[in-house]
DOROKE-354175 format. One record per residue (C-alpha): residue number from 1; x, y, z. Coordinates in nm, 2 decimals, always signed. Layout:
BEGIN
<site><pos>NUM</pos><u>X</u><v>Y</v><w>Z</w></site>
...
//
This chain:
BEGIN
<site><pos>1</pos><u>+0.00</u><v>+0.00</v><w>+0.00</w></site>
<site><pos>2</pos><u>+0.12</u><v>+0.35</v><w>-0.08</w></site>
<site><pos>3</pos><u>+0.21</u><v>+0.59</v><w>+0.20</w></site>
<site><pos>4</pos><u>-0.02</u><v>+0.88</v><w>+0.26</w></site>
<site><pos>5</pos><u>-0.01</u><v>+1.12</v><w>+0.10</w></site>
<site><pos>6</pos><u>+0.04</u><v>+0.93</v><w>-0.22</w></site>
<site><pos>7</pos><u>+0.31</u><v>+1.04</v><w>-0.45</w></site>
<site><pos>8</pos><u>+0.35</u><v>+1.04</v><w>-0.82</w></site>
<site><pos>9</pos><u>+0.61</u><v>+0.77</v><w>-0.76</w></site>
<site><pos>10</pos><u>+0.34</u><v>+0.55</v><w>-0.61</w></site>
<site><pos>11</pos><u>+0.13</u><v>+0.59</v><w>-0.92</w></site>
<site><pos>12</pos><u>+0.43</u><v>+0.51</v><w>-1.14</w></site>
<site><pos>13</pos><u>+0.50</u><v>+0.20</v><w>-0.93</w></site>
<site><pos>14</pos><u>+0.14</u><v>+0.08</v><w>-0.95</w></site>
<site><pos>15</pos><u>+0.13</u><v>+0.14</v><w>-1.33</w></site>
<site><pos>16</pos><u>+0.46</u><v>-0.04</v><w>-1.38</w></site>
<site><pos>17</pos><u>+0.34</u><v>-0.33</v><w>-1.16</w></site>
<site><pos>18</pos><u>+0.03</u><v>-0.37</v><w>-1.38</w></site>
<site><pos>19</pos><u>+0.24</u><v>-0.36</v><w>-1.70</w></site>
<site><pos>20</pos><u>+0.46</u><v>-0.64</v><w>-1.56</w></site>
<site><pos>21</pos><u>+0.15</u><v>-0.84</v><w>-1.47</w></site>
<site><pos>22</pos><u>+0.01</u><v>-0.81</v><w>-1.81</w></site>
<site><pos>23</pos><u>+0.34</u><v>-0.90</v><w>-1.97</w></site>
<site><pos>24</pos><u>+0.38</u><v>-1.21</v><w>-1.74</w></site>
<site><pos>25</pos><u>+0.03</u><v>-1.32</v><w>-1.82</w></site>
<site><pos>26</pos><u>+0.11</u><v>-1.30</v><w>-2.19</w></site>
<site><pos>27</pos><u>+0.45</u><v>-1.47</v><w>-2.16</w></site>
<site><pos>28</pos><u>+0.33</u><v>-1.75</v><w>-1.94</w></site>
<site><pos>29</pos><u>+0.03</u><v>-1.82</v><w>-2.16</w></site>
<site><pos>30</pos><u>+0.23</u><v>-1.85</v><w>-2.47</w></site>
<site><pos>31</pos><u>+0.57</u><v>-1.97</v><w>-2.34</w></site>
<site><pos>32</pos><u>+0.69</u><v>-2.26</v><w>-2.13</w></site>
<site><pos>33</pos><u>+0.71</u><v>-2.05</v><w>-1.81</w></site>
<site><pos>34</pos><u>+0.75</u><v>-2.23</v><w>-1.48</w></site>
<site><pos>35</pos><u>+0.54</u><v>-2.00</v><w>-1.28</w></site>
<site><pos>36</pos><u>+0.15</u><v>-1.98</v><w>-1.29</w></site>
<site><pos>37</pos><u>+0.03</u><v>-1.69</v><w>-1.50</w></site>
<site><pos>38</pos><u>-0.13</u><v>-1.40</v><w>-1.31</w></site>
<site><pos>39</pos><u>-0.51</u><v>-1.44</v><w>-1.32</w></site>
<site><pos>40</pos><u>-0.76</u><v>-1.20</v><w>-1.45</w></site>
<site><pos>41</pos><u>-0.85</u><v>-1.13</v><w>-1.09</w></site>
<site><pos>42</pos><u>-0.48</u><v>-1.03</v><w>-1.02</w></site>
<site><pos>43</pos><u>-0.48</u><v>-0.79</v><w>-1.31</w></site>
<site><pos>44</pos><u>-0.81</u><v>-0.64</v><w>-1.23</w></site>
<site><pos>45</pos><u>-0.72</u><v>-0.59</v><w>-0.86</w></site>
<site><pos>46</pos><u>-0.40</u><v>-0.42</v><w>-0.98</w></site>
<site><pos>47</pos><u>-0.60</u><v>-0.18</v><w>-1.19</w></site>
<site><pos>48</pos><u>-0.83</u><v>-0.10</v><w>-0.91</w></site>
<site><pos>49</pos><u>-0.53</u><v>-0.03</v><w>-0.69</w></site>
<site><pos>50</pos><u>-0.38</u><v>+0.20</v><w>-0.96</w></site>
<site><pos>51</pos><u>-0.71</u><v>+0.38</v><w>-0.98</w></site>
<site><pos>52</pos><u>-0.72</u><v>+0.43</v><w>-0.61</w></site>
<site><pos>53</pos><u>-0.36</u><v>+0.57</v><w>-0.61</w></site>
<site><pos>54</pos><u>-0.45</u><v>+0.79</v><w>-0.89</w></site>
<site><pos>55</pos><u>-0.73</u><v>+0.95</v><w>-0.70</w></site>
<site><pos>56</pos><u>-0.51</u><v>+0.99</v><w>-0.39</w></site>
<site><pos>57</pos><u>-0.23</u><v>+1.16</v><w>-0.59</w></site>
<site><pos>58</pos><u>-0.46</u><v>+1.44</v><w>-0.72</w></site>
<site><pos>59</pos><u>-0.81</u><v>+1.34</v><w>-0.75</w></site>
<site><pos>60</pos><u>-1.01</u><v>+1.32</v><w>-1.08</w></site>
<site><pos>61</pos><u>-0.85</u><v>+1.64</v><w>-1.22</w></site>
<site><pos>62</pos><u>-0.50</u><v>+1.48</v><w>-1.21</w></site>
<site><pos>63</pos><u>-0.62</u><v>+1.18</v><w>-1.41</w></site>
<site><pos>64</pos><u>-0.52</u><v>+1.17</v><w>-1.78</w></site>
<site><pos>65</pos><u>-0.82</u><v>+1.22</v><w>-2.01</w></site>
<site><pos>66</pos><u>-0.82</u><v>+0.86</v><w>-2.13</w></site>
<site><pos>67</pos><u>-0.84</u><v>+0.74</v><w>-1.77</w></site>
<site><pos>68</pos><u>-1.12</u><v>+0.98</v><w>-1.69</w></site>
<site><pos>69</pos><u>-1.32</u><v>+0.83</v><w>-1.98</w></site>
<site><pos>70</pos><u>-1.23</u><v>+0.48</v><w>-1.87</w></site>
<site><pos>71</pos><u>-1.32</u><v>+0.55</v><w>-1.51</w></site>
<site><pos>72</pos><u>-1.66</u><v>+0.69</v><w>-1.61</w></site>
<site><pos>73</pos><u>-1.75</u><v>+0.42</v><w>-1.86</w></site>
<site><pos>74</pos><u>-1.57</u><v>+0.10</v><w>-1.80</w></site>
<site><pos>75</pos><u>-1.47</u><v>+0.09</v><w>-1.43</w></site>
<site><pos>76</pos><u>-1.80</u><v>-0.03</v><w>-1.30</w></site>
<site><pos>77</pos><u>-1.83</u><v>-0.33</v><w>-1.54</w></site>
<site><pos>78</pos><u>-1.47</u><v>-0.42</v><w>-1.44</w></site>
<site><pos>79</pos><u>-1.56</u><v>-0.40</v><w>-1.08</w></site>
<site><pos>80</pos><u>-1.87</u><v>-0.61</v><w>-1.14</w></site>
<site><pos>81</pos><u>-1.66</u><v>-0.87</v><w>-1.32</w></site>
<site><pos>82</pos><u>-1.41</u><v>-0.88</v><w>-1.03</w></site>
<site><pos>83</pos><u>-1.69</u><v>-0.93</v><w>-0.78</w></site>
<site><pos>84</pos><u>-1.83</u><v>-1.22</v><w>-1.00</w></site>
<site><pos>85</pos><u>-1.48</u><v>-1.38</v><w>-1.02</w></site>
<site><pos>86</pos><u>-1.46</u><v>-1.36</v><w>-0.64</w></site>
<site><pos>87</pos><u>-1.80</u><v>-1.53</v><w>-0.60</w></site>
<site><pos>88</pos><u>-1.69</u><v>-1.80</v><w>-0.85</w></site>
<site><pos>89</pos><u>-1.36</u><v>-1.85</v><w>-0.68</w></site>
<site><pos>90</pos><u>-1.53</u><v>-1.89</v><w>-0.34</w></site>
<site><pos>91</pos><u>-1.78</u><v>-2.14</v><w>-0.49</w></site>
<site><pos>92</pos><u>-1.49</u><v>-2.33</v><w>-0.65</w></site>
<site><pos>93</pos><u>-1.31</u><v>-2.35</v><w>-0.32</w></site>
<site><pos>94</pos><u>-1.62</u><v>-2.49</v><w>-0.15</w></site>
<site><pos>95</pos><u>-1.64</u><v>-2.75</v><w>-0.43</w></site>
<site><pos>96</pos><u>-1.27</u><v>-2.85</v><w>-0.36</w></site>
<site><pos>97</pos><u>-1.36</u><v>-2.87</v><w>+0.01</w></site>
<site><pos>98</pos><u>-1.63</u><v>-3.12</v><w>-0.08</w></site>
<site><pos>99</pos><u>-1.35</u><v>-3.36</v><w>-0.17</w></site>
<site><pos>100</pos><u>-1.12</u><v>-3.26</v><w>+0.11</w></site>
<site><pos>101</pos><u>-1.32</u><v>-3.27</v><w>+0.43</w></site>
<site><pos>102</pos><u>-1.05</u><v>-3.12</v><w>+0.64</w></site>
<site><pos>103</pos><u>-1.06</u><v>-2.78</v><w>+0.45</w></site>
<site><pos>104</pos><u>-1.34</u><v>-2.56</v><w>+0.58</w></site>
<site><pos>105</pos><u>-1.58</u><v>-2.40</v><w>+0.33</w></site>
<site><pos>106</pos><u>-1.51</u><v>-2.05</v><w>+0.22</w></site>
<site><pos>107</pos><u>-1.77</u><v>-1.77</v><w>+0.26</w></site>
<site><pos>108</pos><u>-1.95</u><v>-1.72</v><w>-0.07</w></site>
<site><pos>109</pos><u>-2.06</u><v>-1.36</v><w>-0.10</w></site>
<site><pos>110</pos><u>-2.43</u><v>-1.28</v><w>-0.17</w></site>
<site><pos>111</pos><u>-2.55</u><v>-1.17</v><w>-0.51</w></site>
<site><pos>112</pos><u>-2.51</u><v>-0.81</v><w>-0.40</w></site>
<site><pos>113</pos><u>-2.14</u><v>-0.87</v><w>-0.32</w></site>
<site><pos>114</pos><u>-2.20</u><v>-0.85</v><w>+0.06</w></site>
<site><pos>115</pos><u>-2.03</u><v>-1.10</v><w>+0.29</w></site>
<site><pos>116</pos><u>-2.31</u><v>-1.28</v><w>+0.48</w></site>
<site><pos>117</pos><u>-2.12</u><v>-1.30</v><w>+0.79</w></site>
<site><pos>118</pos><u>-2.06</u><v>-0.92</v><w>+0.81</w></site>
<site><pos>119</pos><u>-2.30</u><v>-0.65</v><w>+0.91</w></site>
<site><pos>120</pos><u>-2.58</u><v>-0.59</v><w>+0.84</w></site>
<site><pos>121</pos><u>-2.65</u><v>-0.96</v><w>+0.80</w></site>
<site><pos>122</pos><u>-2.42</u><v>-1.11</v><w>+1.07</w></site>
<site><pos>123</pos><u>-2.51</u><v>-1.46</v><w>+0.97</w></site>
<site><pos>124</pos><u>-2.32</u><v>-1.76</v><w>+1.11</w></site>
<site><pos>125</pos><u>-2.04</u><v>-1.88</v><w>+0.89</w></site>
<site><pos>126</pos><u>-2.09</u><v>-2.20</v><w>+0.70</w></site>
<site><pos>127</pos><u>-1.77</u><v>-2.40</v><w>+0.74</w></site>
<site><pos>128</pos><u>-1.92</u><v>-2.75</v><w>+0.66</w></site>
<site><pos>129</pos><u>-2.25</u><v>-2.93</v><w>+0.60</w></site>
<site><pos>130</pos><u>-2.32</u><v>-2.96</v><w>+0.97</w></site>
<site><pos>131</pos><u>-2.32</u><v>-2.57</v><w>+1.00</w></site>
<site><pos>132</pos><u>-2.59</u><v>-2.57</v><w>+0.72</w></site>
<site><pos>133</pos><u>-2.81</u><v>-2.83</v><w>+0.90</w></site>
<site><pos>134</pos><u>-2.78</u><v>-2.63</v><w>+1.23</w></site>
<site><pos>135</pos><u>-2.89</u><v>-2.30</v><w>+1.08</w></site>
<site><pos>136</pos><u>-3.19</u><v>-2.14</v><w>+1.24</w></site>
<site><pos>137</pos><u>-3.48</u><v>-2.12</v><w>+1.00</w></site>
<site><pos>138</pos><u>-3.46</u><v>-1.74</v><w>+0.98</w></site>
<site><pos>139</pos><u>-3.08</u><v>-1.76</v><w>+0.90</w></site>
<site><pos>140</pos><u>-3.15</u><v>-2.02</v><w>+0.63</w></site>
<site><pos>141</pos><u>-3.41</u><v>-1.80</v><w>+0.48</w></site>
<site><pos>142</pos><u>-3.18</u><v>-1.50</v><w>+0.48</w></site>
<site><pos>143</pos><u>-2.90</u><v>-1.70</v><w>+0.32</w></site>
<site><pos>144</pos><u>-3.13</u><v>-1.83</v><w>+0.04</w></site>
<site><pos>145</pos><u>-3.28</u><v>-1.48</v><w>-0.02</w></site>
<site><pos>146</pos><u>-2.93</u><v>-1.32</v><w>-0.03</w></site>
<site><pos>147</pos><u>-2.82</u><v>-1.57</v><w>-0.29</w></site>
<site><pos>148</pos><u>-3.14</u><v>-1.50</v><w>-0.50</w></site>
<site><pos>149</pos><u>-3.28</u><v>-1.85</v><w>-0.43</w></site>
<site><pos>150</pos><u>-3.63</u><v>-1.96</v><w>-0.34</w></site>
<site><pos>151</pos><u>-3.69</u><v>-1.99</v><w>+0.04</w></site>
<site><pos>152</pos><u>-3.98</u><v>-2.23</v><w>-0.02</w></site>
<site><pos>153</pos><u>-3.99</u><v>-2.59</v><w>+0.08</w></site>
<site><pos>154</pos><u>-3.92</u><v>-2.80</v><w>+0.38</w></site>
<site><pos>155</pos><u>-3.60</u><v>-2.75</v><w>+0.58</w></site>
<site><pos>156</pos><u>-3.41</u><v>-3.04</v><w>+0.42</w></site>
<site><pos>157</pos><u>-3.49</u><v>-2.92</v><w>+0.06</w></site>
<site><pos>158</pos><u>-3.40</u><v>-2.56</v><w>+0.16</w></site>
<site><pos>159</pos><u>-3.07</u><v>-2.67</v><w>+0.32</w></site>
<site><pos>160</pos><u>-2.98</u><v>-2.89</v><w>+0.02</w></site>
<site><pos>161</pos><u>-3.06</u><v>-2.59</v><w>-0.22</w></site>
<site><pos>162</pos><u>-2.82</u><v>-2.37</v><w>-0.01</w></site>
<site><pos>163</pos><u>-2.55</u><v>-2.64</v><w>-0.01</w></site>
<site><pos>164</pos><u>-2.57</u><v>-2.68</v><w>-0.39</w></site>
<site><pos>165</pos><u>-2.56</u><v>-2.30</v><w>-0.45</w></site>
<site><pos>166</pos><u>-2.24</u><v>-2.25</v><w>-0.25</w></site>
<site><pos>167</pos><u>-2.08</u><v>-2.54</v><w>-0.44</w></site>
<site><pos>168</pos><u>-2.12</u><v>-2.84</v><w>-0.22</w></site>
<site><pos>169</pos><u>-2.21</u><v>-3.14</v><w>-0.43</w></site>
<site><pos>170</pos><u>-2.14</u><v>-3.43</v><w>-0.19</w></site>
<site><pos>171</pos><u>-2.39</u><v>-3.64</v><w>+0.00</w></site>
<site><pos>172</pos><u>-2.63</u><v>-3.42</v><w>+0.20</w></site>
//
């Protein structure tokens, strides 16, 4: 993280870092690199960081014209994509945990991007299938509603619906 107040050197460093990430992704994708390529999430988070530094350095007036246009037109779709990737990654990790019982489930954000275990929801974390079966009916309804799922049905059907949505496909 850059020191406050942010300096132009911080902006240059953030921009150079993003350039190196993009080059590494291209080189690893097309060459026999030994390291994993930076993911789209890595690159998107780098751009978000660079934008934050740019605003700290001098606010919107200090941004180049191309960046002001990008910020106004393209930043929100990028942020939405990053949020969707985070949700997909959390769901994938739960699927992996299905096959590795010793790994606790990861919190899957609601459709809105909110963490269900944080305020204002303050729901109990789901670390395994036992946590799902022990949810209070109201908490189960809140989870289902937050994920945009139907809250109808008996408790077993509702719990199974929640488990499937967060990526658990084992016996339930």
